[in-house]
N, C-alpha and C positions, 0 to 999 in steps of 0.2 A: 773465324768469325769476326775477330777484332779488326782484321784488314777490310772487311766488308762494310763496317760501320761508316768510315769516311766517305765511301762511295755512295751509300744510301743517303747520308746527310747532304752531300753535294747534289744528288739527284732531286732531293726534296726542295732545296734552295732554288735550283733552276726551274723546277715546276712552279714554285710560288712566284718567281719573277715573271714567267711567261703568262701567268694568269693576270697579274697586275698590269703587264705591258700589252695586253690584247688591244688590237685596233679593229676598226670597222672595215667591212668590205662594201657596205652600202651606206648612203646618206639619205636623209629625209628633210623636208621643209621644217625649219625650226632647230635643226642640229647646229651645234657650234663647237668651237674649240679655242683654246687660249694658248698663247706663247708661254711655255714654262720650260725650265731646264730639265725637269724629270719626265716629260712626256711630249715629245715633239711630233710623233707620227699620229695622224688622225685617220687616214684612209689608206688601205692597202689594196692594190689591184687584185682581181680574182686569181691571177697566176702567181701573185706574190713577188713579181719582178720589180714593181714600182711602189713607192710610198709617197704620200702627200701630207704635208704638214709644215710646221715651223721648225727650221733647223737653226740651232744656236750658232752665232758667230763666235769664234774663239776669243776668250778673255774679255767678253763684253756681256751686257745684258740685252743685246740686240739679236734679232732673228730674221731669217729670210723665209718668206712663204714660198715653198719649193716643192718640186717633184724630183725624186732621186731614185737610183737603183737600190733596191732593198735587200738583195741577196748577196751583196758584197760588203765586206767589213768597212772599207773606205767609202763613205757616203758620197758618191759621185752625182752631182746635181745635173739634171737634164734640163730643167726650166726653173726660173724664179721670177717673182714679181717685184718690181720697184727696187732694184738693187742699189740705187743711189740713196735710198731712204729706208733702211731696214726698220722693222717693227720693234718697238721696245717690249720688254717683258711685260706680260699682262694684256697685250693686244689680243683682240678677239675677232674671229671670223664666224659669221652666222649666215646660214642659208635661209633666205626669206623668199616667199612667193611674191612674184611681181604681177601686179594687177594690170599693168599697161602693156 
């Protein structure tokens, strides 16, 4: 029984992390997200193969707005916006309706 306790605690921790780190699979007008170190994924494709959001650049407070492969541990970027001018921490993307 004692050897089962660490496994149960580990499972509980993983479950808690997955609830906190949940991402959206759909977006709506007015939705937004911010470049933060603790939550870079904003949107996950229906298959779960791709993710969209801010990826932090190593050892900086800068981020790339990107699409990457979500099912592999090494986040391989497929596309990114404005790579010559990465977004600072706190940058925000918001989906607005366009009247024009």
